[in-house]
C-alpha atoms as a printed R data frame, in Angstrom:
   type eleno elety resid chain resno      x       y       z
1  ATOM     1    CA   MET     A     1 -6.254 -21.938 -40.631
2  ATOM     2    CA   ASN     A     2 -4.025 -23.615 -43.078
3  ATOM     3    CA   GLY     A     3 -0.592 -23.143 -44.523
4  ATOM     4    CA   ALA     A     4  1.682 -20.150 -44.177
5  ATOM     5    CA   ASN     A     5 -1.196 -17.653 -44.022
6  ATOM     6    CA   GLY     A     6 -2.630 -19.371 -40.956
7  ATOM     7    CA   VAL     A     7  0.751 -19.161 -39.276
8  ATOM     8    CA   GLN     A     8  1.031 -15.464 -40.187
9  ATOM     9    CA   GLY     A     9 -2.411 -14.771 -38.711
10 ATOM    10    CA   SER     A    10 -1.509 -16.591 -35.517
11 ATOM    11    CA   LEU     A    11  1.747 -14.673 -35.313
12 ATOM    12    CA   MET     A    12 -0.067 -11.348 -35.726
13 ATOM    13    CA   ARG     A    13 -2.515 -12.221 -32.946
14 ATOM    14    CA   ALA     A    14  0.345 -13.348 -30.710
15 ATOM    15    CA   MET     A    15  2.230 -10.088 -31.290
16 ATOM    16    CA   ARG     A    16 -0.753  -7.830 -30.553
17 ATOM    17    CA   GLY     A    17 -0.352  -7.831 -26.757
18 ATOM    18    CA   PRO     A    18  3.405  -7.286 -26.616
19 ATOM    19    CA   ILE     A    19  3.269  -4.506 -29.215
20 ATOM    20    CA   LEU     A    20  0.511  -2.719 -27.280
21 ATOM    21    CA   LEU     A    21  2.467  -3.061 -24.024
22 ATOM    22    CA   ILE     A    22  5.593  -1.649 -25.670
23 ATOM    23    CA   THR     A    23  3.553   1.244 -27.068
24 ATOM    24    CA   VAL     A    24  1.952   2.046 -23.701
25 ATOM    25    CA   GLY     A    25  5.325   1.813 -21.966
26 ATOM    26    CA   THR     A    26  6.890   4.127 -24.524
27 ATOM    27    CA   LEU     A    27  4.086   6.661 -24.141
28 ATOM    28    CA   PHE     A    28  4.420   6.625 -20.344
29 ATOM    29    CA   ALA     A    29  8.196   7.019 -20.654
30 ATOM    30    CA   ILE     A    30  7.687  10.010 -22.949
31 ATOM    31    CA   ASP     A    31  5.209  11.386 -20.423
32 ATOM    32    CA   HIS     A    32  7.717  10.992 -17.599
33 ATOM    33    CA   VAL     A    33 10.923  12.107 -19.343
34 ATOM    34    CA   GLY     A    34  9.905  13.895 -22.512
35 ATOM    35    CA   PRO     A    35  8.106  17.105 -23.305
36 ATOM    36    CA   TYR     A    36  4.742  15.485 -24.131
37 ATOM    37    CA   ALA     A    37  2.072  14.404 -21.658
38 ATOM    38    CA   PHE     A    38  0.245  11.095 -21.980
39 ATOM    39    CA   SER     A    39 -2.964  13.073 -22.493
40 ATOM    40    CA   THR     A    40 -1.569  14.314 -25.812
41 ATOM    41    CA   THR     A    41  0.085  11.089 -26.999
42 ATOM    42    CA   TRP     A    42 -2.642   8.516 -26.262
43 ATOM    43    CA   PRO     A    43 -4.022   8.677 -29.849
44 ATOM    44    CA   ALA     A    44 -0.881   6.769 -30.842
45 ATOM    45    CA   LEU     A    45 -2.520   3.749 -29.164
46 ATOM    46    CA   LEU     A    46 -5.450   3.994 -31.576
47 ATOM    47    CA   ILE     A    47 -3.067   4.196 -34.508
48 ATOM    48    CA   VAL     A    48 -1.118   1.122 -33.352
49 ATOM    49    CA   ILE     A    49 -4.321  -0.845 -32.755
50 ATOM    50    CA   GLY     A    50 -5.600   0.141 -36.205
51 ATOM    51    CA   VAL     A    51 -2.365  -0.877 -37.916
52 ATOM    52    CA   MET     A    52 -2.385  -4.220 -36.096
53 ATOM    53    CA   LYS     A    53 -5.998  -4.853 -37.186
54 ATOM    54    CA   LEU     A    54 -5.140  -3.989 -40.789
55 ATOM    55    CA   LEU     A    55 -2.205  -6.386 -40.737
56 ATOM    56    CA   GLU     A    56 -4.358  -9.137 -39.215
57 ATOM    57    CA   ARG     A    57 -6.995  -8.688 -41.903
58 ATOM    58    CA   ALA     A    58 -4.383  -8.580 -44.663
59 ATOM    59    CA   THR     A    59 -2.941 -11.905 -43.535
60 ATOM    60    CA   ALA     A    60 -6.430 -13.402 -43.093
61 ATOM    61    CA   SER     A    61 -7.668 -12.316 -46.527
62 ATOM    62    CA   ALA     A    62 -4.536 -13.649 -48.230
63 ATOM    63    CA   SER     A    63 -5.558 -17.190 -47.320
């Protein structure tokens, strides 16, 4: 890794865990308080993971 793109890639990898934890926490909060059950909102996890992977690849390919 070199330059700004290496830093961006490292930042994306470092943010992956916290963003997934926030997403899971939000989905459980919606399950507990809101009208939707976790069994209907879990696909949002796949969407978030996919977006994070796309962003990681975009920063990696820019280098």
